C-alpha positions as CSV (number, residue, x, y, z in Angstrom):
1,X,-30.2,-17.4,53.5
2,X,-30.1,-14.2,51.6
3,X,-29.1,-14.7,47.7
4,X,-26.1,-12.9,46.1
5,X,-28.4,-10.9,44.4
6,X,-30.9,-10.2,47.8
7,X,-28.0,-9.0,49.5
8,X,-26.5,-6.6,46.8
9,X,-29.9,-5.2,46.6
10,X,-30.7,-4.2,50.4
11,X,-26.2,-2.8,50.8
12,X,-26.9,-0.3,47.6
13,X,-29.9,0.5,49.8
14,X,-28.8,0.6,53.0
15,X,-29.2,4.5,53.6
16,X,-32.9,4.3,52.7
17,X,-35.7,3.7,55.7
18,X,-38.8,5.9,55.1
19,X,-40.4,8.8,52.6
20,X,-37.4,10.3,52.0
21,X,-38.7,14.5,51.6
22,X,-35.1,15.4,50.8
23,X,-32.9,12.7,49.6
24,X,-28.6,13.0,48.8
25,X,-29.4,14.1,45.7
26,X,-30.5,17.1,46.9
27,X,-27.9,18.4,49.0
28,X,-25.0,20.6,48.7
29,X,-22.6,19.5,45.8
30,X,-20.6,16.5,46.8
31,X,-16.8,15.9,46.7
32,X,-15.2,14.0,45.7
33,X,-16.9,13.6,42.3
34,X,-19.4,11.2,41.6
35,X,-21.1,9.1,38.6
36,X,-24.6,8.8,37.8
37,X,-25.4,6.2,35.0
38,X,-29.0,6.2,33.9
39,X,-30.1,3.8,31.7
40,X,-33.5,3.9,29.5
41,X,-35.1,1.3,27.1
42,X,-35.2,4.0,24.4
43,X,-33.9,7.4,23.6
44,X,-35.8,10.4,25.6
45,X,-37.2,7.5,28.3
46,X,-34.6,9.1,30.8
47,X,-35.2,12.4,30.3
48,X,-38.4,13.2,30.4
49,X,-38.7,10.9,33.7
50,X,-35.9,12.0,35.7
51,X,-33.9,13.9,33.4
52,X,-34.4,17.4,35.6
53,X,-32.1,15.4,38.4
54,X,-29.5,14.4,36.3
55,X,-29.4,18.1,35.7
56,X,-29.7,18.4,39.3
57,X,-26.9,15.9,39.5
58,X,-24.5,17.7,36.7
59,X,-25.4,21.5,38.2
60,X,-23.5,19.8,41.8
61,X,-20.2,18.8,39.8
62,X,-21.2,15.3,38.9
63,X,-20.7,13.4,35.8
64,X,-23.4,12.2,34.2
65,X,-23.6,8.7,31.6
66,X,-27.3,8.4,29.3
67,X,-27.1,4.8,28.4
68,X,-29.5,4.6,25.5
69,X,-30.5,0.9,24.8
70,X,-32.9,1.4,22.2
71,X,-33.0,4.8,19.9
72,X,-37.2,4.3,20.3
73,X,-37.0,4.2,16.1
74,X,-40.4,2.5,15.5
75,X,-42.6,5.1,17.3
76,X,-43.3,7.8,14.7
77,X,-46.0,6.8,12.4
78,X,-44.7,9.3,9.9
79,X,-41.3,8.4,9.3
80,X,-39.6,5.3,8.4
81,X,-37.7,3.2,11.7
82,X,-34.4,4.3,9.5
83,X,-35.7,8.0,9.7
84,X,-36.1,8.3,12.7
85,X,-33.7,6.6,14.2
86,X,-31.6,9.3,12.9
87,X,-33.6,12.5,13.9
88,X,-33.9,11.0,17.7
89,X,-29.9,9.8,17.7
90,X,-29.7,13.7,17.0
91,X,-32.0,14.9,19.8
92,X,-30.5,12.5,21.9
93,X,-27.2,14.5,21.4
94,X,-29.0,17.7,21.6
95,X,-31.1,16.6,25.2
96,X,-27.9,15.6,26.6
97,X,-26.0,18.7,25.6
98,X,-29.0,20.7,27.1
99,X,-27.8,19.5,30.6
100,X,-24.1,18.5,30.3
101,X,-24.7,14.7,30.3
102,X,-22.0,11.9,28.1
103,X,-23.7,9.8,26.0
104,X,-23.9,5.7,25.4
105,X,-26.0,4.6,22.5
106,X,-26.9,1.0,22.2
107,X,-26.9,-1.8,19.7
108,X,-30.9,-3.2,20.0
109,X,-34.3,-2.4,18.3
110,X,-37.0,-0.7,19.3
111,X,-39.8,-2.7,20.6
112,X,-36.9,-6.0,20.2
113,X,-35.0,-5.0,23.1
114,X,-33.9,-8.7,24.4
115,X,-34.1,-9.9,28.0
116,X,-31.5,-12.0,28.1
117,X,-27.5,-12.6,29.3
118,X,-26.3,-11.1,26.7
119,X,-28.3,-7.8,27.0
120,X,-26.8,-7.9,30.4
121,X,-23.0,-8.7,29.8
122,X,-23.5,-5.8,27.3
123,X,-24.7,-3.4,30.4
124,X,-22.4,-4.9,32.4
125,X,-19.5,-3.8,31.1
126,X,-20.9,-0.7,30.3
127,X,-20.9,-0.3,34.3
128,X,-17.6,-1.4,34.3
129,X,-16.3,1.0,32.0
130,X,-18.7,4.4,33.9
131,X,-18.3,3.5,36.6
132,X,-21.3,4.7,38.5
133,X,-21.9,5.0,41.9
134,X,-25.2,6.0,41.6
135,X,-27.7,3.6,38.9
136,X,-30.9,5.4,38.1
137,X,-33.5,2.7,35.3
138,X,-36.8,2.3,34.8
139,X,-39.8,0.9,37.7
140,X,-39.8,-2.8,37.2
141,X,-43.4,-3.6,36.3
142,X,-44.4,-1.7,33.3
143,X,-47.0,-1.9,29.8
144,X,-44.2,-1.6,27.4
145,X,-42.0,-4.5,27.5
146,X,-38.3,-2.7,26.8
147,X,-39.2,-0.3,29.7
148,X,-39.9,-4.3,31.7
149,X,-36.9,-5.4,30.5
150,X,-34.3,-2.6,30.8
151,X,-35.4,-2.1,34.8
152,X,-34.2,-5.5,35.0
153,X,-31.7,-6.2,32.8
154,X,-30.0,-2.8,35.1
155,X,-30.4,-4.4,37.7
156,X,-28.8,-7.8,37.2
157,X,-25.9,-5.9,35.3
158,X,-25.5,-4.4,38.6
159,X,-24.4,-8.1,39.8
160,X,-22.8,-9.2,36.9
161,X,-20.1,-6.2,36.8
162,X,-19.3,-6.8,40.2
163,X,-17.7,-10.2,39.9
164,X,-14.7,-10.9,39.2
165,X,-15.9,-14.4,37.7
166,X,-18.0,-12.6,35.3
167,X,-15.9,-12.0,32.2
168,X,-16.5,-9.1,30.0
169,X,-13.7,-6.0,28.5
170,X,-13.1,-4.5,31.3
171,X,-11.5,-5.7,34.6
172,X,-15.0,-6.5,37.4
173,X,-16.2,-3.1,39.4
174,X,-18.1,-2.9,42.5
175,X,-18.3,0.4,43.1
176,X,-22.2,1.5,43.1
177,X,-23.8,2.5,45.7
178,X,-28.0,2.9,45.4
179,X,-30.3,2.0,42.5
180,X,-33.3,4.4,42.1
181,X,-36.0,3.7,39.5
182,X,-38.3,7.0,37.8
183,X,-41.5,7.9,37.6
184,X,-42.7,7.2,34.5
185,X,-46.6,7.3,33.4
186,X,-45.8,3.8,31.7
187,X,-44.1,2.4,34.2
188,X,-47.2,3.1,36.9
189,X,-48.1,-0.2,38.6
190,X,-46.8,-0.9,42.0
191,X,-44.7,2.1,42.0
192,X,-43.8,4.2,45.4
193,X,-42.2,7.7,45.6
194,X,-39.9,7.6,48.0
195,X,-36.8,10.1,47.7
196,X,-38.3,13.0,46.4
197,X,-35.3,15.3,45.4
198,X,-35.4,18.9,44.8
199,X,-35.5,19.5,40.7
200,X,-36.9,23.7,41.5
201,X,-33.5,25.1,40.1
202,X,-32.7,22.6,37.2
203,X,-36.0,22.8,36.0
204,X,-35.4,25.4,33.7
205,X,-32.2,23.0,32.3
206,X,-35.0,20.0,32.2
207,X,-37.5,22.1,30.4
208,X,-34.8,22.3,26.9
209,X,-33.5,18.6,27.7
210,X,-37.2,17.2,27.8
211,X,-38.1,19.6,24.4
212,X,-35.4,18.3,22.3
213,X,-37.8,15.3,21.5
214,X,-40.3,16.0,18.8
215,X,-43.1,13.6,20.7
216,X,-42.0,15.5,23.9
217,X,-43.1,18.9,22.4
218,X,-46.3,16.9,20.3
219,X,-46.3,16.4,17.0
220,X,-45.3,11.9,17.0
221,X,-47.9,11.0,19.9
222,X,-51.0,12.3,21.0
223,X,-49.7,12.2,24.8
224,X,-49.1,15.7,26.1
225,X,-45.2,14.6,27.4
226,X,-44.2,17.7,28.4
227,X,-47.5,19.0,29.9
228,X,-47.5,16.0,32.3
229,X,-44.0,15.4,33.1
230,X,-43.7,19.3,34.0
231,X,-47.1,19.4,36.1
232,X,-45.7,16.0,38.1
233,X,-43.0,17.8,38.9
234,X,-45.3,20.1,40.2
235,X,-47.4,18.1,42.1
236,X,-44.0,16.0,43.8
237,X,-43.0,19.2,44.8
238,X,-46.3,19.9,46.4
239,X,-45.5,17.6,48.3
240,X,-42.7,17.2,49.3
241,X,-42.8,21.0,50.7
242,X,-40.7,22.8,47.7
243,X,-40.7,23.9,44.2
244,X,-40.9,20.9,41.8
245,X,-39.7,17.5,42.8
246,X,-38.8,15.2,41.1
247,X,-40.0,11.3,43.3
248,X,-38.4,8.1,42.9
249,X,-38.6,4.4,43.8
250,X,-36.1,1.5,45.0
251,X,-36.4,-1.8,45.1
252,X,-38.8,-2.8,48.7
253,X,-35.7,-4.8,50.4
254,X,-34.0,-1.9,50.4
255,X,-36.7,0.2,52.4
256,X,-35.9,-2.8,55.8
257,X,-34.5,-0.4,58.6
258,X,-33.1,-2.2,62.0
259,X,-33.5,0.2,65.0
260,X,-32.2,-0.2,68.9
261,X,-35.5,2.3,69.7
262,X,-38.1,4.3,68.0
263,X,-35.7,7.9,66.2
């Protein structure tokens, strides 16, 4: 017998059956407008990893909302957390403006994101408020504890948001159709490119978005964030037969396919 969570995961991913070269994201303008909610552990996480997808969806007419659970304010050895928090908040607003996204800032601290019921209820209430049809977040395995926590929190929060018996400030919402996991260099263990989204026409917007962050441009950390994600878009594009692409994964349970015969 399927658990409630397992049933939700299967329901969210029933359209995903095999490695897809061009997802529902990359098709023509959708009608009616959909809402995409990207949930990141730190300001900048979703922009660098799947910002091109968010830019693409906004160009297609979808509403795009980014939830930063923390600002990532402890990531700059040259600045105090308070100083870097102010910088990251300003950068996040500039990045969001570059792709036409709305922003929500969570109340949590960098490196101390609690993996608990309270945070799940917070994100569940955000889901109930924003009413997304698509969720994007971190892959479940990561070298960074905040990334792994954000992934688990988001998946569980989607379930909580759908249950009328779970009380938050807003009524239950059961409209999430799919949960996708972004490709991040810190979250590589077990990640398999499954859905390839054509972002060729959105890559310039993504570049402006990503470069709003100093850590992406260089000067905060030794890792070459911009070079890595720009090259990754070319690699995924080559794999999918397009100029630039972003790869996403889904939960393994959603990859189950039942057929009456071979297609």
